[in-house]
C-alpha positions in Angstrom: -3.4 7.0 -18.0 -0.9 9.7 -18.6 -3.4 12.2 -17.0 -2.8 10.5 -13.6 0.0 11.9 -11.4 0.6 8.5 -9.9 -0.2 5.3 -11.7 0.9 1.7 -11.6 1.2 -1.5 -9.6 2.6 -0.8 -6.1 3.3 -3.4 -3.5 2.0 -2.9 0.1 5.2 -4.5 1.1 5.5 -6.7 4.2 8.3 -6.1 6.6 10.4 -9.0 7.7 11.7 -9.3 11.3 14.9 -10.7 12.8 14.9 -13.3 15.6 15.0 -10.4 18.1 11.9 -8.9 16.6 13.5 -5.9 15.0 13.2 -5.0 11.3 15.3 -7.2 9.1 16.7 -4.5 6.9 18.8 -6.7 4.6 15.9 -9.1 3.9 13.5 -6.2 3.4 15.7 -4.5 0.8 16.1 -7.9 -1.0 12.3 -8.1 -1.0 12.0 -4.6 -2.5 14.4 -5.6 -5.3 12.4 -8.7 -6.0 9.1 -6.8 -6.1 10.5 -4.4 -8.7 12.0 -7.3 -10.7 8.7 -9.1 -10.7 6.8 -6.1 -12.1 5.9 -3.6 -9.5 6.3 0.0 -10.5 7.1 0.8 -6.9 7.0 -0.2 -3.3 4.5 1.2 -0.8 6.4 0.4 2.3 5.3 1.0 5.9 1.6 0.6 5.4 -0.9 -1.7 7.0 0.6 -4.9 5.5 4.0 -3.6 6.5 2.9 -3.4 10.2 3.9 0.3 10.2 1.9 1.2 13.3 3.8 -1.4 15.3 7.1 0.4 14.6 8.6 3.4 16.3 9.4 6.5 14.4 13.1 5.7 14.5 12.4 2.2 13.1 10.3 3.6 10.3 13.1 6.0 9.4 15.7 3.3 9.4 13.6 1.1 7.1 13.2 3.8 4.6 16.8 4.8 4.8 17.9 1.2 4.3 15.8 1.0 1.1 17.4 4.1 -0.3 20.9 3.1 0.7 20.4 -0.3 -0.9 19.8 1.4 -4.2 16.0 1.3 -4.5 15.2 4.4 -6.5 13.7 7.1 -4.4 11.0 7.8 -7.0 9.8 4.2 -6.7 9.2 4.3 -3.0 5.9 5.4 -1.4 6.3 5.2 2.4 3.4 5.6 4.8 3.9 8.7 6.9 0.5 9.3 8.5 0.3 8.7 12.2 -1.8 9.9 15.1 0.2 13.1 16.0 0.5 15.9 13.5 4.1 16.8 14.4 5.2 13.2 13.9 3.5 13.0 10.5 5.3 16.2 9.6 8.6 14.7 10.8 8.2 11.4 8.9 7.1 13.2 5.7 10.1 15.7 5.9 12.4 12.7 6.5 11.1 11.0 3.4 11.7 14.2 1.4 15.2 14.6 2.8 16.0 11.2 1.1 14.6 12.3 -2.2 11.3 10.4 -1.7 8.6 12.7 -2.8 5.5 10.4 -2.8 3.9 9.3 0.5 0.8 7.5 1.6 -0.9 9.4 4.4 -3.4 8.0 6.9 -5.6 10.5 8.7 -5.1 10.9 12.5 -6.9 7.8 13.6 -7.1 7.6 17.4 -10.2 9.8 17.9 -13.3 8.4 16.2 -16.3 10.2 14.9 -14.3 13.3 14.1 -15.7 15.8 11.6 -14.6 16.5 8.0 -13.6 20.0 9.3 -11.3 18.3 11.8 -9.7 16.0 9.2 -9.3 18.8 6.8 -7.6 20.9 9.5 -5.3 18.0 10.3 -4.2 17.3 6.7 -3.9 21.1 6.0 -1.6 21.6 9.0 0.6 18.8 8.0 1.0 20.0 4.4 1.4 23.6 5.4 4.1 22.7 7.9 6.0 20.5 5.4 5.7 23.2 2.8 7.6 21.4 0.1 6.5 21.7 -3.5 8.0 18.3 -4.4 5.6 16.5 -2.1 2.9 14.3 -3.6 0.3 12.8 -1.2 -1.8 9.7 -1.6 -4.6 9.7 0.9 -5.2 6.4 2.7 -8.8 5.3 3.1 -9.1 2.2 5.2 -12.0 2.8 7.6 -12.4 -0.8 8.5 -9.0 -0.5 10.3 -8.7 3.2 11.1 -12.4 3.8 11.8 -11.8 7.2 10.3 -13.4 7.4 6.9 -12.5 10.0 4.2 -15.7 11.3 2.7 -16.1 12.4 -0.9 -16.6 16.0 0.1 -13.5 15.9 2.2 -11.4 14.5 -0.6 -12.8 17.3 -2.9 -11.8 20.0 -0.3 -8.3 18.7 0.0 -7.8 18.5 -3.8 -9.1 22.1 -4.2 -6.9 23.4 -1.4 -3.8 21.5 -2.4 -4.2 20.6 -6.1 -0.5 20.0 -6.8 0.1 17.9 -3.6 -3.0 15.8 -2.9 -2.9 13.7 -6.1 -4.4 10.3 -5.2 -6.0 7.9 -2.8 -5.5 4.3 -1.8 -9.0 3.1 -1.5 -8.9 0.1 0.8 -12.5 0.1 2.0 -13.3 -2.3 -0.9 -16.3 -0.2 -2.0 -16.2 -0.1 -5.8 -19.1 2.4 -5.9 -17.0 4.8 -3.8 -14.1 4.4 -6.2 -16.3 5.1 -9.2 -17.7 8.2 -7.4 -14.2 9.6 -6.8 -13.2 9.0 -10.4 -16.3 10.7 -11.7 -16.0 13.7 -9.3 -12.2 14.2 -9.8 -10.9 13.3 -13.3 -7.2 12.9 -13.2 -7.1 12.1 -9.5 -5.3 8.8 -9.0 -7.6 6.2 -7.5 -5.6 3.1 -6.5 -7.3 -0.1 -5.4 -6.3 -1.5 -2.1 -7.9 -4.8 -2.8 -6.5 -7.0 -5.5 -9.8 -8.4 -6.9 -10.8 -4.8 -7.8 -7.8 -4.0 -9.9 -9.4 -5.2 -13.2 -12.8 -3.5 -12.8 -11.1 -0.3 -11.4 -8.8 -0.1 -14.4 -11.7 -0.5 -16.8 -13.5 2.3 -14.9 -10.6 4.7 -15.3 -8.6 4.0 -12.1 -4.9 4.5 -11.8 -3.7 1.1 -10.5 -3.3 -0.5 -7.1 -1.4 -0.7 -3.8 -2.1 -4.2 -2.6 -0.9 -6.9 -0.3 -1.1 -9.8 -2.7 1.5 -8.0 -4.9 4.0 -9.4 -2.4 3.3 -12.8 -4.1 1.9 -12.2 -7.6 3.3 -8.9 -8.8 3.8 -10.4 -12.3 0.0 -11.1 -12.6 -1.0 -7.7 -11.4 1.4 -6.1 -13.9 -0.3 -8.2 -16.7 -3.7 -6.8 -15.7 -2.3 -3.3 -15.6 -0.4 -3.4 -18.8 -3.0 -5.2 -21.0 -6.4 -4.3 -19.5 -7.4 -2.3 -22.6 -5.9 -4.7 -25.2 -8.7 -6.9 -26.5 -6.1 -9.3 -28.0 -4.8 -10.0 -24.5 -8.2 -10.4 -22.8 -7.7 -14.0 -22.0 -4.3 -13.4 -20.5 -5.8 -10.6 -18.4 -8.6 -12.7 -17.1 -6.3 -15.6 -16.3 -4.0 -13.2 -14.4 -6.9 -11.7 -12.4 -8.1 -15.2 -11.6 -4.6 -16.1 -10.2 -4.5 -12.9 -8.2 -7.9 -13.7 -6.8 -6.9 -17.2 -5.8 -3.9 -15.9 -3.9 -6.0 -13.2 -2.2 -8.6 -15.7 -1.2 -6.1 -18.0 0.4 -4.4 -15.1 2.3 -7.8 -14.1 3.6 -8.5 -17.6 4.9 -6.5 -16.9 8.0 -5.4 -13.6 9.7 -4.3 -11.7 6.6 -0.9 -10.1 7.5 0.7 -13.1 9.2 -0.6 -15.2 6.3 0.8 -12.9 3.6 4.2 -13.1 5.4 4.0 -16.8 5.7 3.2 -17.1 2.0 6.2 -14.9 1.1 8.2 -17.3 3.2 6.8 -20.2 1.2 7.5 -18.4 -2.1 11.1 -17.6 -1.2 12.0 -20.6 1.0 12.8 -18.4 4.0 10.9 -19.2 7.2 12.0 -16.0 8.8 9.1 -14.3 7.0 6.7 -16.1 9.5 7.7 -13.6 12.2 5.3 -10.8 13.2 5.3 -8.1 15.8 2.8 -8.2 18.6 -0.1 -7.8 18.8 -0.1 -9.8 15.5 0.9 -13.4 16.0 2.4 -15.9 13.6 0.1 -18.6 12.3 -0.1 -21.7 14.5 1.7 -24.8 13.4 -1.5 -26.4 12.3 -2.7 -23.4 10.3 0.8 -23.0 8.7 0.8 -26.6 7.6 -2.7 -26.2 6.1 -1.6 -23.0 4.4 1.5 -24.6 3.0 -0.6 -27.5 1.6 -3.1 -25.0 0.0 -0.3 -22.8 -1.3 1.3 -25.7 -3.2 -1.9 -26.1 -5.2 -2.2 -22.4 -6.3 -1.8 -21.6 -9.9 
């Protein structure tokens, strides 16, 4: 997969909170270190799982600064910088670059629905032209079930053609494998990254570049096994077992509201109940759901 600009297993990292509901920077940087130790190639912080759109711009900058200050290599960080307002997306992207972080994951402006491809192309173009930094590498973020703003195949093609050295990949979180295959076929070398863990194995077999997923907060080692050995027939049984474990964790996390559940599962994994905290409007699991989750978690492979 050397033809891909960005490839690997990246964690859509959860963001822990303190008792006063502010980002717990020390716990977050510890989490980043653990993710890298367990096999992640990098940390895609400040995405959907990271509750990014519940944080202010200053909080987002503080989280990224804390990761860099803690010694997490800048080239292993992929912060989300796409927000509703173009000037703020520019500001967050420039801030990342000022820290030596050159790879970002960028949502489209998502408040207005039903916008045209021309409008989305203009928005992305204005951001990239204003940032105007040849170091920048952008992963588009397609999650229409949350953003309600899909990125069409023609739009992706226009952005690649206009910014071939900058727009180098997409996090495909719609869960549509046919769409992933269509992007791969249309744009060889463009990095298609699965946003859903169960699709990592089939995507890698189809020529994908890796994943940015929530369950990597829990089973990064298994995701790395799939990534490293997907094309090694002598390790086929190991790969299938790893993917089965990934799927089991993903299925459990989807049994309740996903983000609070992922955070609660990280708490169960690490023994730190602080991970149960979420920022409104997301709410922690109820005591009954948490007890049931803990019982099911203990039985996972």
